[in-house]
N, C-alpha and C positions, 0 to 999 in steps of 0.2 A: 474596454476598461477605462480609456481616457474620458469617455462621456460620464462614466460612473464617478470618476474623481472630480470632474467639473461639477457634477450635481452635488457631490458631497461637500465641496467647498461652499456652494450656495446654501446648503442645509445648515452647515456649521455657522455661517454668517447670519442666517435668519435667526437662529436661536440666540446667538451671542449678542446680536445688536438690538433686538427688539424685545427680549424677555418674553418669549412666546407664551409661556404659561403663567408665570408670576415672577415678582421680583426675587422671591426666594428659590426659584427653580434653578437647578435641581437641589432639593434638600436631603436627598437620599439616593441610593443606587437606582439607575434607570435600567429597566428591563426592555430589551428588544426581542419580541416574540417572533420566531420564524415558524410558520405553520407547516413546515415540511421537514423531512429528516435531514441530518447533516450531509454535506457533500454537494448540495445543489446550488443553483445560482443565488437564491435568496440568502441562503446560509453563508455562502462565500462573501457576498457583499456586506452582510451584517458584521462579519468578523473582520473585514478590512476597515470598516468604519469604527469599530469598537475602541482601539487604542487612541485614535485621534479625538473622538468625542470625549473619552475619559480625560484626556489632557485639557480640553477646552472647558468642560463642565466641572472638573475637579471632583468627580464622583465616579465610582465604579460603574461600568456598563456591563450588564449581564446579558449575553446572547442565549436565549432559551428556546430550544426546539420543542414544539408541541404539534407533531404531525398527526395526520388522520383526516379522513373524509375529504380528500382533495383540498386541504387547507382550511376547512371550515371549523375544525375543532380549535385550532389556535386562534382563528379569527373570533370565535365565540368567546373564548377566554378573555381576549383583549376588550371586546365590546362590553363585557360585564365587569371589567376592572374599574377601580376608582379613577375618575376622569381628571387626574391632576397632572398628566403628562409624564408620569414616571413609568408607565407601561405603554409601549408602542408596538405597532405591528409592521413587520417587513412584508408587504403584500405584493401580490401579483393578480392577474386576472382570475386565477383559479380560486382564490379565497374570497372573492366578492360575487355577490348575486344581487338580483333585484330586491330580495327579501332582507339582506343584511347591510346593504350599502349605506343606508341612512344612519346606521349606528356608528359611522366613522367620519372623522374630519381629515381631509387630506393635508398632510404636513409638507411633504416634498417629494418630487420625483427623484429617485436615486439613480436609476439607469434606464435607458431606452435604446436598445441596440439590436442589430440583426442577430439571428441565430446561425448555427452551422449545421448544414445537412451532413451528417456523419454516418459512416458505414463501418461495419465490422470488415476486416481485411478479407474475409472469406466471401464477401459479396462480389460477384463478377461484374463490377461496374466501376469505371474510373472517373466518370463525370455524370452530369444530369441526363444527357442524351442516352447514355448507355443504361442508366438506372431506369429511365422510362421504358426503354425497349425491353429490358429484362423483366420489368413488372408486367408489361403487356403480354409477354410470352408466358408468364407464370402467374396468372391472376389469383390473388388471395394467398399466395405462397410466401411472399416477402412480408416480414413483420416489422413494425416500428414500436419502440418503447416510448412512453411518455411519463411525466411526473404526476399524472392523474387526469381524469376526464375534465375537460374544460380548460386545461392548462395550455400555455403557449406551445409546449412541445407536442400537444395533441392537436390544437387548432391549426397550427402551421402545417402539420402533415395532412390534415383533412383538406385544407385549402389546396395543397399540392396535389392530392388525389383528385379533387374535383376538376382542377384546371388541366391536369395531365391526362385525365380519363383512365386512371389506373385503379386497381383494387389492392390495397395494402391492409394487412391485419393489424389492428390496434391492440397493444398490450399495455394497459394502464398499470402504473406502480404507485406507491405511496410517496414518492419523491424522486427527484432527479438522480440522487445518489444510487438508489436501488436500480433504476433503469440503466444507469451507466454501468453498474456491475454486470448486469446481464448482457449488455451490448459488448462489453469486453470479453465475456465468456462465450459469445456467439449464440446465446439463447434467443436474442432478437437480432434482426439484421441492420436496422437503421434507427437513427434518433435525430430529431431536430432539437438542438441543445445550445445553451449559452456557451460562448467562446471560452470563458474562463473555466468551464467544466470539462470540456473535451480536448482543447488544444494541447495541454501537456501530454496527453496520450497519443495525439496525432504526431507530435514532434518525436515521441519515443517509438513511433512505428507500430503502435498497438491498435490504432484506429485510422481510418482514412477520411479526410475532409473532402467532400465533393463540391460544395458551393456555400456561399453566404446567402441568407434570405432577404437581405436588404436590396434597395434599388441601386445602390452603389457599392463598389468594393470597399472593404474595411481598410482604414488607414494602417492598422496594425497587421493586416494580412493582405497586402496589395497583390499578391500573386494568385490569390484564390478568387475565382470568378463568381459572379452572382448567379442565382438560379435562372434569372431572366436572360442573361447573355449566354448561358451554356445549355439551353434547350427548352426553356419554358418562359417565353416572353410575357412580360407584364406581371409576373409573380412577384409579390413582396409581402413579407411578414416581419414585424418588429415586436420583440418582447419587451415588457417594461416591469420594473420593480419600483415600488413607492413606499414611503413611510407614512403610516396612518396613526391617528390617535382616537380614543373613544370620542364620540360625537361632541360632547360639550367640554372637552379638556381645555380648549383654547378660549371658548366664549364664556365658560363658567368660572375659570380659575384666574384669568388675567386680572391683575390689580389696576391696570390702566389700558386704555384702548390700543388695539394693535393697528398700525398704519394700514390704510386701505390696500396698499399694494401687497401686503403680506397676509391679508385675511383669507381664509380658505373659502373657495367657492362652495356652493351647496354640493353635498356628496353625490346626489343623483346627477347633477350636471357634470361633475368631474367623472363619474362612472361612465356616462355617455361618451365623454371625450376620449377616455382611455380605451374604451371598447372600439371606437372608430380608429384609433391610432394603431391598434394591433394587439395580439394576444401575448400572454406571458406566463412563466412560472420558473 
């Protein structure tokens, strides 16, 4: 979450200092569309940002959930909105494809952090080594929930499966919140999820955290080992969330040139970069 706050500070400064869309921006409420159901990582981050941005911009910030089709319904809504900067997308890997990426201009990275490999307490594994052994002894019987096909919670687990040589059953949901509900109920066994989504339940004893997916231990969870150090060397997966605008929101509406350092790179180049840096949702 510390990374999220640092990214937020940069985001607020960007808008406040350079007038990213126009001198009059914002002239009305700003809508941040979350293309997933409430309760997931994207939704949580958008709602953390809402009061701060409202104070800076002196306009209401409306967080609007438009879930469906692994994030593509909400993304399509934003892509077709008026490109004046008043409708933004809280995006992740899941909501971007080669077909729609050029419809968006990258505004700011909001969060890029490791996920938590989380298990229902009924799973007979206390760490990654035990989880791999359990999965190998029971091929196809352990299941993991994700926020949708192509999301970080899906791709992180697929990478784990490939590197560990295990067979886990993928159960896709329409968002992290729905997957979390079934993980808590024991309908799925595992989930690779954002820290802010699962750690309250881990601390309450309702879920078990096995490892973090990053290359280093988390500063906020120093006692939780990485996947790499606890049984699967060289494994690393980082999820990201970013704020996007319709493609020409910044180049069509700005009344004066934006400094070179703050101009968005081409969407396709940015898409390639974030795909290399890791999955997310």
